[in-house]
MARTITI-611928 format. One line per field, with one value per residue (C-alpha): residue number from 0; residue in one letter; chain; z, y, x. Coordinates in steps of 0.02 Angstrom, whole numbers, m for minus. Last residue first. Layout:
// residues N
k NUM;...
r A;...
c A;...
zz Z;...
yy Y;...
xx X;...
This chain:
// residues 557
k 556;555;554;553;552;551;550;549;548;547;546;545;544;543;542;541;540;539;538;537;536;535;534;533;532;531;530;529;528;527;526;525;524;523;522;521;520;519;518;517;516;515;514;513;512;511;510;509;508;507;506;505;504;503;502;501;500;499;498;497;496;495;494;493;492;491;490;489;488;487;486;485;484;483;482;481;480;479;478;477;476;475;474;473;472;471;470;469;468;467;466;465;464;463;462;461;460;459;458;457;456;455;454;453;452;451;450;449;448;447;446;445;444;443;442;441;440;439;438;437;436;435;434;433;432;431;430;429;428;427;426;425;424;423;422;421;420;419;418;417;416;415;414;413;412;411;410;409;408;407;406;405;404;403;402;401;400;399;398;397;396;395;394;393;392;391;390;389;388;387;386;385;384;383;382;381;380;379;378;377;376;375;374;373;372;371;370;369;368;367;366;365;364;363;362;361;360;359;358;357;356;355;354;353;352;351;350;349;348;347;346;345;344;343;342;341;340;339;338;337;336;335;334;333;332;331;330;329;328;327;326;325;324;323;322;321;320;319;318;317;316;315;314;313;312;311;310;309;308;307;306;305;304;303;302;301;300;299;298;297;296;295;294;293;292;291;290;289;288;287;286;285;284;283;282;281;280;279;278;277;276;275;274;273;272;271;270;269;268;267;266;265;264;263;262;261;260;259;258;257;256;255;254;253;252;251;250;249;248;247;246;245;244;243;242;241;240;239;238;237;236;235;234;233;232;231;230;229;228;227;226;225;224;223;222;221;220;219;218;217;216;215;214;213;212;211;210;209;208;207;206;205;204;203;202;201;200;199;198;197;196;195;194;193;192;191;190;189;188;187;186;185;184;183;182;181;180;179;178;177;176;175;174;173;172;171;170;169;168;167;166;165;164;163;162;161;160;159;158;157;156;155;154;153;152;151;150;149;148;147;146;145;144;143;142;141;140;139;138;137;136;135;134;133;132;131;130;129;128;127;126;125;124;123;122;121;120;119;118;117;116;115;114;113;112;111;110;109;108;107;106;105;104;103;102;101;100;99;98;97;96;95;94;93;92;91;90;89;88;87;86;85;84;83;82;81;80;79;78;77;76;75;74;73;72;71;70;69;68;67;66;65;64;63;62;61;60;59;58;57;56;55;54;53;52;51;50;49;48;47;46;45;44;43;42;41;40;39;38;37;36;35;34;33;32;31;30;29;28;27;26;25;24;23;22;21;20;19;18;17;16;15;14;13;12;11;10;9;8;7;6;5;4;3;2;1;0
r V;V;L;T;E;K;Y;T;G;Y;V;V;K;L;T;D;V;I;E;G;E;T;A;Y;R;R;V;A;E;L;V;Y;P;I;L;N;D;G;R;E;A;A;R;R;L;D;A;L;A;R;K;V;A;D;N;D;R;R;E;K;V;E;H;L;F;R;K;Q;D;E;E;L;T;P;D;L;K;F;P;P;V;E;I;K;E;D;P;D;V;Y;K;N;V;G;V;L;I;Y;E;G;S;E;V;R;K;Q;F;E;Y;A;A;D;A;I;E;K;K;F;F;G;R;E;V;G;A;I;V;G;D;L;F;S;G;N;G;M;E;L;I;K;D;F;Y;E;Y;A;E;R;E;V;Q;D;T;L;A;E;V;F;Y;S;G;A;L;P;D;I;T;N;I;V;G;I;E;H;A;I;V;Q;Q;T;R;V;A;L;T;V;A;K;E;S;P;L;Q;L;A;E;D;F;S;N;T;H;L;S;Q;T;G;G;L;V;A;A;L;A;E;F;A;T;R;F;H;N;V;E;P;Q;Q;A;M;L;S;C;G;A;T;Q;T;H;F;R;L;R;W;S;E;P;K;K;A;K;Y;R;N;R;M;E;R;A;W;I;R;R;A;A;R;F;K;A;I;E;E;F;F;D;L;H;S;N;F;F;F;S;L;R;P;A;F;T;D;V;D;L;G;A;R;I;G;A;E;V;Y;A;F;G;D;A;L;T;F;A;L;E;Q;V;A;T;S;G;A;E;R;I;H;Y;G;S;I;S;I;T;N;F;K;P;T;H;Q;A;S;F;E;F;I;D;T;I;L;K;I;S;P;E;P;P;F;I;W;E;N;Q;A;H;Y;E;K;L;I;D;N;Q;I;T;G;R;L;K;H;S;P;V;G;Q;Q;E;G;I;A;I;Y;M;A;Y;I;I;F;A;P;A;N;I;T;F;S;T;S;V;Q;D;L;A;I;G;D;F;L;I;E;F;D;A;L;T;D;V;A;V;G;E;R;G;V;E;G;E;A;L;P;H;D;S;D;Y;G;M;L;T;P;M;D;F;A;T;S;L;G;T;Q;G;K;E;L;L;F;K;F;R;R;N;T;D;Q;A;R;G;F;G;A;F;Q;R;I;T;W;I;K;G;R;Y;M;N;P;Y;V;G;R;T;Y;P;Y;E;G;P;F;G;L;D;R;L;Y;D;L;N;Q;I;D;L;P;T;Y;L;D;K;I;E;L;G;S;I;T;Q;Y;R;P;K;Q;D;K;F;A;R;R;K;Q;L;W;Q;E;F;K;E;R;I;R;N;L;D;M
c A;A;A;A;A;A;A;A;A;A;A;A;A;A;A;A;A;A;A;A;A;A;A;A;A;A;A;A;A;A;A;A;A;A;A;A;A;A;A;A;A;A;A;A;A;A;A;A;A;A;A;A;A;A;A;A;A;A;A;A;A;A;A;A;A;A;A;A;A;A;A;A;A;A;A;A;A;A;A;A;A;A;A;A;A;A;A;A;A;A;A;A;A;A;A;A;A;A;A;A;A;A;A;A;A;A;A;A;A;A;A;A;A;A;A;A;A;A;A;A;A;A;A;A;A;A;A;A;A;A;A;A;A;A;A;A;A;A;A;A;A;A;A;A;A;A;A;A;A;A;A;A;A;A;A;A;A;A;A;A;A;A;A;A;A;A;A;A;A;A;A;A;A;A;A;A;A;A;A;A;A;A;A;A;A;A;A;A;A;A;A;A;A;A;A;A;A;A;A;A;A;A;A;A;A;A;A;A;A;A;A;A;A;A;A;A;A;A;A;A;A;A;A;A;A;A;A;A;A;A;A;A;A;A;A;A;A;A;A;A;A;A;A;A;A;A;A;A;A;A;A;A;A;A;A;A;A;A;A;A;A;A;A;A;A;A;A;A;A;A;A;A;A;A;A;A;A;A;A;A;A;A;A;A;A;A;A;A;A;A;A;A;A;A;A;A;A;A;A;A;A;A;A;A;A;A;A;A;A;A;A;A;A;A;A;A;A;A;A;A;A;A;A;A;A;A;A;A;A;A;A;A;A;A;A;A;A;A;A;A;A;A;A;A;A;A;A;A;A;A;A;A;A;A;A;A;A;A;A;A;A;A;A;A;A;A;A;A;A;A;A;A;A;A;A;A;A;A;A;A;A;A;A;A;A;A;A;A;A;A;A;A;A;A;A;A;A;A;A;A;A;A;A;A;A;A;A;A;A;A;A;A;A;A;A;A;A;A;A;A;A;A;A;A;A;A;A;A;A;A;A;A;A;A;A;A;A;A;A;A;A;A;A;A;A;A;A;A;A;A;A;A;A;A;A;A;A;A;A;A;A;A;A;A;A;A;A;A;A;A;A;A;A;A;A;A;A;A;A;A;A;A;A;A;A;A;A;A;A;A;A;A;A;A;A;A;A;A;A;A;A;A;A;A;A;A;A;A;A;A;A;A;A;A;A;A;A;A;A;A;A;A;A;A;A;A;A;A;A;A;A;A;A;A;A;A;A;A;A;A;A;A;A;A;A;A;A;A;A;A;A;A;A;A;A;A;A
zz m6254;m6213;m6286;m6248;m6148;m6221;m6145;m6182;m6270;m6172;m6259;m6308;m6156;m6045;m6086;m6073;m5907;m5846;m5926;m5854;m5677;m5700;m5690;m5539;m5558;m5396;m5485;m5640;m5531;m5431;m5602;m5664;m5500;m5506;m5677;m5664;m5834;m5992;m6109;m6188;m6014;m5971;m6138;m6094;m5919;m5974;m6097;m5959;m5843;m5985;m6027;m5839;m5824;m5977;m5895;m5738;m5633;m5611;m5759;m5742;m5560;m5601;m5738;m5608;m5484;m5614;m5667;m5479;m5458;m5602;m5541;m5361;m5402;m5377;m5183;m5146;m5048;m4926;m4904;m4729;m4721;m4695;m4798;m4786;m4770;m4802;m4894;m4745;m4804;m4682;m4834;m5005;m4961;m4786;m4715;m4861;m4850;m4960;m5020;m5071;m5255;m5300;m5162;m5221;m5410;m5361;m5283;m5441;m5549;m5442;m5449;m5632;m5662;m5545;m5634;m5817;m5756;m5690;m5846;m5976;m6086;m6080;m5890;m5868;m5969;m5860;m5706;m5771;m5830;m5658;m5560;m5661;m5683;m5875;m5854;m5884;m5786;m5638;m5645;m5642;m5506;m5397;m5416;m5343;m5218;m5152;m5140;m5022;m4918;m4904;m4833;m4713;m4638;m4633;m4535;m4416;m4390;m4364;m4250;m4144;m4106;m4139;m4109;m3978;m4090;m3955;m3791;m3710;m3897;m3900;m3734;m3789;m3732;m3791;m3970;m4032;m3960;m4035;m4203;m4204;m4141;m4310;m4409;m4300;m4340;m4521;m4520;m4418;m4533;m4693;m4801;m4990;m5042;m5041;m5012;m4911;m4782;m4638;m4648;m4692;m4564;m4615;m4532;m4510;m4447;m4463;m4362;m4418;m4243;m4298;m4467;m4416;m4291;m4431;m4530;m4379;m4351;m4541;m4539;m4385;m4442;m4616;m4522;m4521;m4713;m4714;m4899;m4981;m4930;m4885;m4921;m5083;m4973;m4873;m4719;m4764;m4712;m4712;m4711;m4659;m4730;m4644;m4743;m4799;m4621;m4576;m4687;m4781;m4940;m5044;m5168;m5174;m4984;m4888;m4979;m5027;m4838;m4771;m4903;m4888;m4686;m4684;m4820;m4725;m4569;m4665;m4759;m4602;m4524;m4672;m4682;m4501;m4507;m4684;m4702;m4794;m4734;m4900;m4906;m4929;m4932;m4901;m4984;m4882;m4816;m4993;m5069;m5014;m4954;m5143;m5202;m5354;m5532;m5617;m5637;m5444;m5432;m5563;m5481;m5307;m5412;m5480;m5305;m5242;m5387;m5354;m5174;m5227;m5351;m5223;m5079;m5176;m5261;m5101;m5029;m5181;m5316;m5360;m5412;m5229;m5190;m5324;m5267;m5102;m5145;m5156;m5160;m5056;m5140;m5094;m4908;m4845;m4695;m4809;m4914;m5002;m5030;m5027;m5101;m5265;m5303;m5265;m5342;m5503;m5480;m5489;m5645;m5727;m5687;m5787;m5924;m5942;m5902;m6034;m5980;m5924;m5802;m5691;m5742;m5557;m5577;m5650;m5751;m5615;m5498;m5587;m5565;m5383;m5338;m5169;m5097;m4915;m4766;m4669;m4720;m4613;m4740;m4858;m4744;m4668;m4689;m4733;m4907;m4928;m4859;m4990;m5133;m5056;m5057;m5238;m5293;m5215;m5308;m5476;m5443;m5412;m5584;m5628;m5448;m5326;m5139;m5057;m4877;m4757;m4592;m4464;m4356;m4476;m4603;m4499;m4551;m4550;m4738;m4808;m4941;m4977;m5015;m5110;m5232;m5275;m5309;m5463;m5522;m5377;m5358;m5204;m5214;m5290;m5360;m5351;m5543;m5626;m5723;m5867;m5830;m6011;m6085;m5981;m5866;m5707;m5770;m5827;m5769;m5741;m5543;m5550;m5671;m5563;m5395;m5268;m5103;m4974;m4805;m4656;m4498;m4309;m4321;m4151;m4184;m4201;m4325;m4423;m4422;m4480;m4630;m4679;m4672;m4785;m4893;m4919;m4949;m5078;m5188;m5188;m5099;m5004;m4852;m4810;m4627;m4556;m4376;m4358;m4267;m4085;m4004;m3883;m3831;m3994;m4073;m3939;m4042;m4211;m4379;m4312;m4271;m4442;m4443;m4519;m4453;m4287;m4231;m4152;m4116;m4217;m4328;m4469;m4439;m4255;m4222;m4345;m4400;m4476;m4359;m4398;m4455;m4339;m4186;m4213;m4327;m4329;m4467;m4605;m4713;m4895;m4976;m5080;m5057;m4928;m4841;m4865;m4771;m4857;m4859;m4750;m4592;m4529;m4483;m4326;m4336;m4429;m4257;m4178;m4317;m4305;m4123;m4138;m4288;m4183;m4029;m4150;m4233;m4055;m4000;m4149;m4125;m3956;m3896
yy 1008;884;713;629;468;308;209;46;m31;m60;m213;m302;m235;m310;m495;m450;m383;m544;m655;m555;m560;m753;m851;m960;m1017;m910;m761;m783;m781;m633;m545;m585;m511;m360;m315;m210;m222;m111;m238;m251;m270;m412;m505;m494;m557;m707;m760;m751;m855;m979;m993;m1019;m1156;m1243;m1222;m1318;m1278;m1397;m1350;m1164;m1171;m1271;m1143;m1002;m1099;m1125;m940;m895;m1003;m938;m755;m813;m886;m736;m739;m554;m475;m320;m254;m215;m24;43;203;258;456;527;685;718;846;986;1071;1020;837;794;903;966;1153;1254;1412;1313;1361;1174;1152;1306;1256;1078;1164;1258;1101;999;1136;1150;964;956;1092;1015;842;915;1010;875;923;754;741;913;871;721;825;957;824;746;912;983;1172;1178;1051;1163;1302;1178;1133;1309;1364;1210;1266;1436;1344;1251;1423;1479;1319;1319;1506;1474;1327;1446;1572;1437;1363;1533;1608;1443;1413;1234;1161;1033;944;821;809;683;601;718;657;609;431;320;363;455;316;181;265;276;93;49;120;48;m125;m81;m44;m195;m316;m225;m106;m118;m37;127;273;147;126;235;146;243;265;211;289;271;384;551;704;841;817;635;675;807;680;557;690;730;547;512;660;595;419;483;555;373;379;496;516;404;543;512;660;575;438;567;490;392;447;359;468;495;649;657;734;559;496;653;579;715;720;870;865;1052;1097;948;861;1020;1089;928;893;1080;1066;891;952;1115;1022;900;1038;1147;1006;980;1158;1155;1025;1066;890;804;705;618;588;446;469;372;351;225;348;418;262;250;426;493;393;297;322;302;505;500;383;477;648;571;513;679;754;650;692;872;829;743;889;1022;955;887;1050;1144;1041;1065;930;840;659;604;737;665;490;539;631;475;444;283;188;55;66;m101;m102;m113;m257;m339;m208;m50;m144;m187;m2;73;m63;m37;139;109;0;145;264;142;137;323;361;242;65;9;141;145;320;384;570;641;493;375;511;478;291;287;104;109;m33;m25;m141;m235;m390;m425;m400;m520;m669;m743;m930;m932;m997;m856;m728;m788;m752;m573;m528;m594;m485;m331;m381;m395;m232;m150;m193;m2;49;m51;m8;m139;m112;m242;m248;m371;m494;m559;m588;m713;m729;m895;m902;m730;m719;m907;m911;m745;m821;m966;m826;m797;m695;m596;m548;m447;m285;m194;m346;m485;m503;m361;m451;m509;m441;m374;m552;m609;m755;m653;m608;m431;m310;m155;m156;m348;m332;m196;m282;m260;m180;m225;m138;m244;m159;m159;m165;m215;m300;m478;m397;m335;m507;m590;m481;m504;m690;m670;m563;m703;m826;m729;m712;m577;m408;m331;m222;m47;m33;10;63;113;276;271;231;322;464;464;550;575;653;579;664;786;981;1038;912;1051;975;883;732;855;1028;1179;1247;1367;1395;1358;1464;1611;1659;1835;1897;1759;1860;2008;1880;1880;1791;1849;1844;1806;1646;1650;1488;1407;1224;1196;1332;1502;1631;1788;1872;1740;1756;1892;2070;2161;2342;2300;2231;2390;2466;2304;2311;2474;2417;2275;2384;2485;2334;2250;2413;2408;2225;2251;2078
xx 2470;2321;2324;2153;2169;2111;1975;1922;1763;1608;1529;1677;1777;1650;1693;1880;1860;1770;1900;2039;1973;1959;1797;1803;1610;1572;1665;1544;1387;1440;1480;1302;1219;1336;1294;1139;1065;1106;1036;1217;1288;1162;1204;1384;1367;1255;1391;1522;1422;1392;1572;1614;1482;1561;1731;1683;1842;1992;2095;2060;2112;2272;2323;2307;2411;2551;2542;2551;2700;2790;2769;2825;2978;3095;3029;3020;3153;3149;3322;3387;3399;3569;3581;3764;3777;3939;3872;3748;3619;3561;3474;3410;3380;3418;3280;3177;3164;3049;3131;3290;3266;3241;3116;3017;3036;2963;2810;2777;2793;2684;2547;2562;2544;2387;2304;2352;2286;2125;2096;2134;1995;1909;1935;1866;1716;1689;1702;1591;1449;1450;1460;1312;1280;1324;1458;1613;1531;1503;1691;1751;1624;1683;1870;1825;1722;1887;1967;1832;1844;2029;2019;1879;1977;2129;2026;1964;2141;2218;2097;2088;1911;1906;2081;2028;1904;1843;1932;2042;2094;2243;2320;2493;2512;2363;2295;2455;2564;2455;2468;2657;2652;2566;2703;2835;2756;2765;2944;2998;2895;2978;2900;2912;3052;3164;3042;2940;3079;2991;2826;2674;2531;2355;2211;2022;1890;1980;1947;2061;2162;2184;2233;2362;2439;2463;2551;2660;2702;2740;2863;2943;2975;3027;3185;3248;3252;3401;3389;3263;3127;2960;2830;2775;2695;2589;2505;2344;2177;2009;1851;1671;1572;1411;1262;1198;1197;1097;955;851;970;911;1053;1095;1048;1078;1208;1300;1296;1363;1498;1561;1569;1654;1784;1817;1868;1984;2065;2093;2191;2292;2329;2382;2515;2592;2671;2535;2390;2299;2131;2007;1809;1663;1500;1377;1255;1238;1162;980;974;989;848;913;853;1009;1017;1009;1159;1254;1227;1300;1444;1474;1453;1593;1708;1678;1718;1889;1935;1908;1992;2145;2145;2155;2279;2399;2417;2571;2517;2525;2386;2271;2312;2248;2094;2006;1810;1808;1659;1525;1554;1489;1364;1210;1278;1133;996;1092;1241;1147;1096;1260;1369;1276;1305;1488;1472;1381;1518;1635;1510;1523;1699;1778;1833;2001;2079;2232;2299;2336;2300;2134;2074;2108;2020;1866;1872;1848;1797;1888;1799;1767;1725;1600;1506;1356;1221;1320;1287;1445;1448;1626;1595;1463;1588;1711;1579;1535;1719;1746;1595;1672;1844;1746;1651;1825;1900;1931;1962;2064;2128;2016;1978;1917;1820;1841;1747;1610;1752;1841;2030;2093;2107;2065;2196;2191;2007;2028;2157;2031;1909;2011;2153;2224;2410;2449;2529;2681;2773;2648;2652;2740;2874;2754;2587;2573;2604;2442;2477;2441;2271;2252;2116;2223;2230;2247;2401;2476;2482;2340;2353;2222;2180;2124;2059;2105;2291;2363;2522;2439;2321;2478;2552;2394;2378;2556;2526;2383;2483;2617;2472;2386;2548;2678;2640;2483;2467;2391;2379;2203;2211;2022;1997;1977;1812;1703;1814;1885;1730;1594;1458;1508;1555;1673;1689;1646;1494;1376;1263;1279;1396;1514;1430;1402;1547;1486;1312;1306;1468;1433;1609;1599;1725;1857;2005;1971;1967;2157;2284;2460;2603;2479;2502;2478;2424;2558;2521;2655;2584;2661;2766;2830;3003;3090;3178;3077;3147;3089;3046;2885;2818;2801;2692;2587;2562;2485;2371;2328;2265;2150;2076;2052;1972;1852;1814;1740;1698
């Protein structure tokens, strides 16, 4: 390829092109990255195919983590679901499985996410409202009634009390006769992004990370098919970050967990293969695809070179994707169908292993059965009707996609440099320092503010919101109604469980747990024993609060 000749012809074209006027003075991605008017071989002249792209299933995994990708098996269709009491969510799980969902994904209510039982004063008015209420193993018995755990993988979106939910899943598997080594699924278990964005924490960072490494160690021996963490950029993006910030902060958190595991005395190759990721797929089609491809390449490079991982499984970045909730609009909600479809297509072209498509009515309420059915059908249309799974990584080699992938990667490394500087060369220390200084929150807040200014000025168009508005719009979405008695019913059920359990055994299990925490032991066996005795989530959390204390955010002005 004669680059000099291309450069000469490009300059000639550019002179002619300047006679034509553009619609806008500049073009940017949704995150604010500048976009050129045309991309040519000049923009990827430094691309080394084997170094930077390689082949699917081979280092550096830019083109995908498996050799055959969707030709062998399509991604897991894993719709997020959870509301009301365990029996309500159990019905929704079974409904989705009947519609073709291939993996379960569990949403918990706010009390459960924060480690409070349903009868706690702070839980009032929130029980079962934005996810399922779980207090004890008895709720899990109902939640998974009629669902064979050796035939389905289950994801749990919970962080601070993740170790308790993990123990409950093992215990319910025992009841079903499914040995722990056959359990498949994912626990989100990502506390660092809570300090960055979502604010659902309990303990300070150090003991919280210790609980995570406890799961790494325990799972390597007992649940080898279970993903011990889902390092989440999704909530960082939903808080207002750019695509670059989502990528950089998420991978930095991932490297921090790797360092935590190594500091705990674990061999990196014993736990790294079961680390997984969770990304947002937003509206800027090509930026999202570039983000996913860059993520794989960065992770592979750093795991092999920085952390000296030897197993290819430790280099592979596997990820779940959810379409962007923050992109859904209450105005003209039917338009959300198309937003979600394009976001889902970007995730597929970016090489996701698992996918949730949001429902069109989610800006208004919990999704209806009709809405979630259409969301599942969206994935099925992409998988079976439009041909994008026929070849692996079809956008590789695109001048624009490859240049944008490089651009996203370069900007992510600029953030890495800042984080490593705060940590004196350590991602773990740098991330914790960044949490304490409010670095991540300020970066995300500034990005959200800049984007909002673009929306309010009309520079960025949101259809039906700041342009193409329908002043006579009447939103006709059937309301999703929760049973108003569910909170009292859940409290009553919790009281019954406490009445019939062996309370002396519960007290002994909690006392053992506290002593183990004081000694610094791996806590998972002790939590598992407490769960088997029907100790409540709140009782377990309160026991550890005595030892670990609670986290209070530093005010940053």
